[in-house]
C-alpha positions in Angstrom: -161.5 210.1 172.1 -162.9 213.5 170.9 -166.6 213.5 170.2 -167.8 214.5 166.8 -169.9 217.6 167.6 -170.5 218.3 163.9 -172.6 215.2 163.8 -175.6 215.2 161.4 -178.0 212.3 160.8 -178.5 212.1 157.0 -182.0 210.7 157.6 -183.2 214.1 158.9 -181.7 216.8 156.6 -184.4 219.4 157.2 -186.3 220.9 160.0 -189.6 219.4 158.7 -188.0 216.0 158.9 -187.1 216.6 162.6 -190.6 217.9 163.3 -192.2 214.8 161.8 -189.8 212.5 163.7 -190.5 214.4 166.9 -194.2 213.9 166.5 -193.7 210.2 166.2 -191.4 210.0 169.2 -193.1 212.0 172.0 -196.6 211.9 173.4 -199.3 214.0 171.8 -199.7 216.3 174.8 -196.0 217.1 174.7 -195.8 217.6 171.0 -198.9 219.8 170.9 -197.4 222.0 173.7 -194.3 222.4 171.7 -195.8 222.8 168.3 -198.9 224.9 168.9 -199.7 228.6 169.2 -202.5 230.5 170.9 -206.1 230.9 169.8 -206.3 229.9 166.1 -202.5 229.8 165.3 -202.8 232.9 163.1 -199.6 234.6 164.3 -197.8 231.2 164.6 -198.2 230.6 160.9 -197.8 234.2 159.9 -194.5 234.6 161.6 -192.8 232.1 159.3 -194.8 232.8 156.2 -193.9 236.5 156.3 -190.2 235.7 156.8 -190.3 233.5 153.7 -191.7 236.3 151.6 -188.2 237.9 151.8 -186.2 237.5 148.6 -182.5 237.9 148.4 -180.4 238.3 145.2 -177.6 235.7 144.3 -174.5 236.9 142.5 -172.1 234.5 141.0 -169.4 236.1 138.8 -167.4 237.4 141.7 -164.4 236.1 143.7 -165.3 235.4 147.3 -163.8 233.4 150.2 -165.5 230.9 152.4 -168.4 232.5 154.4 -167.6 233.5 158.0 -170.4 232.8 160.4 -168.7 234.1 163.5 -170.7 237.0 165.1 -169.7 239.3 167.9 -172.5 239.9 170.5 -172.1 241.7 173.8 -168.3 241.4 173.7 -168.2 237.7 172.9 -167.6 236.2 169.5 -170.0 233.3 168.8 -169.5 230.7 166.1 -172.7 231.5 164.3 -175.4 234.2 164.3 -178.0 232.2 166.0 -178.7 230.8 169.5 -181.0 228.6 171.4 -184.1 230.4 172.6 -185.7 229.8 176.1 -188.4 227.2 176.1 -190.5 226.2 179.1 -191.0 222.6 180.2 -188.2 221.4 178.0 -187.8 218.1 179.9 -191.5 217.4 179.2 -190.8 217.1 175.5 -187.6 215.0 176.0 -185.9 214.1 179.3 -182.8 216.3 180.0 -183.5 218.4 176.9 -182.3 221.5 178.7 -179.0 219.8 179.6 -178.6 218.4 176.1 -179.1 221.7 174.4 -176.9 223.6 176.9 -174.1 221.1 176.2 -174.5 221.5 172.4 -174.5 225.3 172.7 -171.3 225.2 174.8 -169.6 222.8 172.4 -170.5 224.9 169.4 -169.9 228.3 171.1 -173.5 229.5 170.8 -175.7 231.3 173.4 -178.2 229.1 175.3 -181.0 230.9 177.1 -182.5 229.1 180.1 -186.1 229.9 181.0 -187.4 230.4 184.6 -189.9 227.7 183.9 -187.5 225.2 182.5 -186.7 221.8 183.9 -183.0 222.3 184.7 -181.6 224.6 187.4 -179.5 227.7 186.8 -176.7 226.1 188.6 -176.7 222.9 186.6 -176.8 224.8 183.2 -174.0 227.0 184.4 -171.9 224.0 185.3 -172.5 222.6 181.8 -171.8 225.8 180.0 -169.0 227.1 182.3 -171.0 230.2 183.1 -171.8 231.2 179.5 -175.6 230.5 179.5 -178.0 233.4 179.5 -181.0 233.5 181.9 -184.6 234.5 181.1 -186.4 235.9 184.0 -190.2 235.7 184.4 -191.6 238.2 186.9 -192.2 236.9 190.4 -194.7 238.8 192.4 -192.5 238.7 195.5 -189.5 240.9 195.3 -187.5 238.5 197.4 -187.8 235.8 194.8 -186.8 238.2 192.0 -183.8 239.3 193.9 -182.8 235.7 194.7 -183.2 234.6 191.1 -181.0 237.5 189.9 -178.4 236.7 192.6 -178.4 233.0 191.5 -177.9 234.0 187.9 -175.1 236.4 188.9 -173.3 233.7 191.0 -173.7 231.3 188.1 -171.8 233.7 185.9 -174.6 234.4 183.4 -173.4 237.2 181.2 -176.9 238.2 180.0 -180.2 238.5 181.8 -183.3 238.5 179.6 -186.5 239.9 181.0 -189.8 239.0 179.4 -192.3 241.6 178.3 -195.0 239.6 176.5 -196.6 237.6 179.3 -199.0 239.9 181.1 -201.3 236.9 180.9 -201.0 233.2 180.3 -201.5 232.4 176.6 -204.9 230.9 175.6 -203.8 227.7 174.0 -206.7 225.4 173.1 -204.5 222.2 172.7 -203.1 222.5 176.2 -206.5 223.1 177.7 -207.8 220.0 176.0 -204.8 218.0 177.1 -205.0 219.2 180.7 -201.3 220.2 180.4 -199.5 220.9 183.6 -196.3 219.8 185.3 -196.4 216.9 185.7 -199.0 216.4 183.0 -202.4 215.4 184.1 -202.8 211.7 183.5 -206.1 211.4 181.8 -207.0 208.2 180.0 -206.2 209.8 176.7 -202.8 211.0 177.9 -202.0 207.6 179.5 -202.8 205.9 176.1 -200.5 208.5 174.4 -197.7 207.6 176.7 -198.1 203.9 176.1 -197.8 204.6 172.3 -194.4 206.3 172.9 -192.4 203.6 174.8 -189.0 205.1 174.2 -190.1 208.4 175.7 -191.8 206.7 178.6 -188.7 204.5 179.4 -186.3 207.4 179.1 -188.5 209.5 181.3 -188.7 206.7 183.8 -184.9 206.3 183.9 -184.3 210.1 184.2 -187.1 210.8 186.6 -190.2 213.0 186.4 -189.5 216.5 185.1 -190.0 219.4 187.5 -189.5 223.2 187.6 -186.0 223.0 188.8 -185.3 226.7 188.7 -188.3 227.3 191.0 -187.8 224.3 193.3 -186.3 226.4 196.2 -189.5 228.5 196.3 -192.1 225.8 195.9 -193.9 224.0 198.7 -193.2 220.3 198.6 -195.6 217.6 197.3 -198.0 220.0 195.5 -200.9 218.3 193.7 -202.0 219.6 190.3 -204.5 222.2 191.6 -202.0 223.5 194.2 -199.3 223.8 191.5 -201.6 225.8 189.3 -202.4 228.1 192.3 -198.7 228.4 193.1 -197.8 229.5 189.5 -200.6 232.0 189.5 -199.6 233.5 192.8 -195.8 233.5 192.1 -195.8 235.3 188.8 -196.9 238.8 188.0 -196.3 239.0 184.3 -196.8 242.6 183.3 -193.6 244.6 183.2 -193.5 248.3 183.8 -190.8 251.0 184.1 -190.5 250.7 187.8 -189.9 246.9 187.7 -187.3 247.3 184.9 -185.5 250.1 186.8 -185.2 247.9 189.9 -183.8 245.0 187.8 -181.4 247.3 186.0 -180.1 248.5 189.4 -179.6 244.9 190.6 -178.1 243.4 187.5 -174.6 244.5 186.5 -174.3 242.4 183.4 -176.0 242.9 180.0 -179.8 243.3 180.2 -182.1 242.4 177.3 -185.8 242.9 177.0 -187.6 240.1 175.1 -191.0 240.2 173.6 -191.1 243.7 172.2 -192.6 244.7 168.9 -193.4 248.4 169.1 -191.5 251.7 168.8 -192.9 252.8 172.2 -191.6 249.8 174.1 -188.1 249.9 172.5 -187.9 253.6 173.2 -188.6 252.9 176.9 -186.0 250.1 176.9 -183.4 252.6 175.5 -184.3 255.2 178.0 -184.0 252.7 180.9 -180.5 251.8 180.0 -181.0 248.3 178.6 -178.4 246.8 176.3 -180.6 245.1 173.8 -184.0 243.8 172.8 -185.3 240.6 171.2 -188.1 241.4 168.9 -190.5 238.5 169.5 -194.2 237.5 170.0 -193.4 234.4 172.0 -193.5 232.2 168.9 -197.1 233.0 168.3 -198.0 231.6 171.7 -199.3 234.7 173.5 -201.0 237.0 171.0 -202.9 236.0 167.8 -204.0 239.4 166.6 -200.6 241.1 166.2 -198.2 241.5 163.2 -195.5 239.1 162.3 -192.2 239.6 164.1 -190.3 240.3 160.8 -192.6 243.3 160.2 -192.0 244.5 163.7 -188.2 244.2 163.2 -188.3 246.2 160.0 -190.2 249.0 161.9 -187.7 249.3 164.7 -184.3 248.6 163.1 -183.9 251.9 161.2 -184.5 254.0 164.3 -182.8 252.0 167.0 -180.0 249.9 165.5 -177.4 252.4 166.7 -178.9 252.6 170.2 -179.5 249.0 171.1 -178.6 245.5 170.0 -181.7 244.3 168.1 -182.2 240.6 167.9 -185.2 238.5 166.8 -186.9 235.2 167.5 -190.4 233.7 166.5 -191.0 232.1 163.2 -187.4 231.3 162.4 -187.2 227.6 161.5 -184.1 226.9 159.3 -180.8 228.3 158.2 -182.4 230.1 155.2 -184.8 231.9 157.6 -181.8 233.0 159.7 -180.3 234.5 156.5 -183.5 236.3 155.6 -183.9 237.8 159.1 -180.3 238.9 159.3 -180.7 240.6 155.9 -183.4 242.8 157.5 -181.0 244.2 160.1 -181.2 241.8 163.0 -177.9 241.6 164.8 -178.6 238.0 166.0 -181.4 235.4 165.9 -182.8 232.8 168.2 -184.7 229.5 167.5 -186.8 227.6 170.0 -189.0 225.0 168.4 -186.4 223.9 165.9 -184.0 222.9 168.6 -186.7 221.1 170.5 -187.8 219.2 167.4 -184.1 218.1 167.1 -183.8 216.8 170.7 -187.3 215.2 170.6 -186.4 213.4 167.4 -182.8 212.4 168.2 -182.4 212.6 171.9 -178.8 213.3 173.1 -177.6 213.7 169.5 -180.4 216.1 168.6 -178.6 219.3 169.8 -175.4 218.8 167.8 -177.4 217.6 164.8 -179.6 220.7 164.8 -176.7 223.1 165.2 -174.8 221.4 162.4 -177.8 221.4 160.1 -178.5 225.1 160.6 -174.9 226.0 160.0 -174.8 224.0 156.8 -178.0 225.6 155.6 -176.9 229.1 156.4 -173.4 228.6 154.8 -175.0 227.2 151.6 -177.2 230.3 151.3 -174.3 232.7 151.9 -172.2 230.9 149.3 -175.0 231.2 146.7 -175.4 234.9 147.5 -171.6 235.5 147.5 -171.6 236.7 151.0 -168.3 236.5 152.9 -169.7 237.9 156.2 -173.0 238.1 158.0 -173.1 241.9 157.3 -173.0 241.2 153.6 -176.5 239.7 153.8 -178.0 243.2 154.2 -176.8 244.1 150.7 -178.6 241.2 149.1 -182.3 242.4 149.3 -184.1 242.3 146.0 
C-alpha cells in the first residue's frame, strides 16, 4: 500500500502551530537549542522581520494556469524551490530526526543537506536518499579528516558539497550556556526535570538510543566524558576558511561546490574566482553573529552583480511558504529552511517531515495563485 506523502495534519496548519507543539513535546534544553540565536537574538528576529517587509503585487484579471513549483538546480529538477537546511544535533530535538527528514526530502524530491555535526552518518543518509543528499562540511584542523570526509561524501554519491564560512568561532548562545548543552546533554537537576516532563520524547529516545555525532564517530576516541568531548570538538575543528583551504577542497571535490554563510560582495567575489558553483547567503539563522544585517538585505546586495556568475541561494529567517515567495522575488535561485522542518519533526515525529513539506508547498502555491504566477521566475515581476 502506497504511503500518503502529501499528509498534512489539520491541527497544525501553520509554522507557529508547529513551533508551539514542538515546545510542548521536547525538553526545554532541546527546544532552546533549536529556537534560539546568539547574544540577544537581534539578528534572529531581524532576519524574518525584514523578509516580511517585502510586498508583492497580486493581479487577478488574467488567465493563468496552475502554478509550477518545479525548479532546476545544478542539473537536477526539484519539485519545489526549497530544501532542508543542515541542522546540528538533529537527533537531540527528536530521535532519528535526520533520517525522518532525509526520507521526506527523497519522497518529495527536495534537497536535504546533512551537517557534519548531525546525528546520522553520511552513509545512512545516502542509503535513505539513494545518493541525492548534499553534505555540509565543517572544517577539521587535520587534513586527513577533511580528506576522509570528502571521500566518504563522494563514495556516498553526494552531488553537492557545502562548505561553511560563518563559523570562525562557536556562537555565543546564552540559553545553551545556561542549559549546559552538549552531546549528550549535561544532566543537571533542571534538565532531568525537563526530561521527566516530556515522557514521549524520553521514551522515544530510550527506544532509539542516545544520539551521537554519527558523522564524526570514526574520528572520535571511545567513551568520552563531557569535558573530553568538548576538548575533542575544539581540537578537531578549525572554523575559519581562507582561500588556501577552499582551493584544496575545490581540487579534491569533483562535484558541485557551494559556499554557505556569505553575506558580502568581497566573499562572493572570492568564491567566484576560486571556481565555486554557488553560494548560500546566510548568517547561520542568527546563531553566529548578532551585529550584522538581515540575510535578505545581503541577498539584495549580491544578486545584481553575481546572479549570472554563481547560483545564489538563501537561508536564515525563512519560516513559511509566503517567506519563500518573498525571498525568491528578490532574486534567490533557491531557498533552504532549517528550524521550520525541525519544528515539524519535533511536533509530529515521523509524520513531521511530510507534513512540513506539504504545508510549505500549499502555502507557496496559494501565494502564487493570488499573484497570478505560473512559474517561480514570475515572482520577480511582482515586487511593489
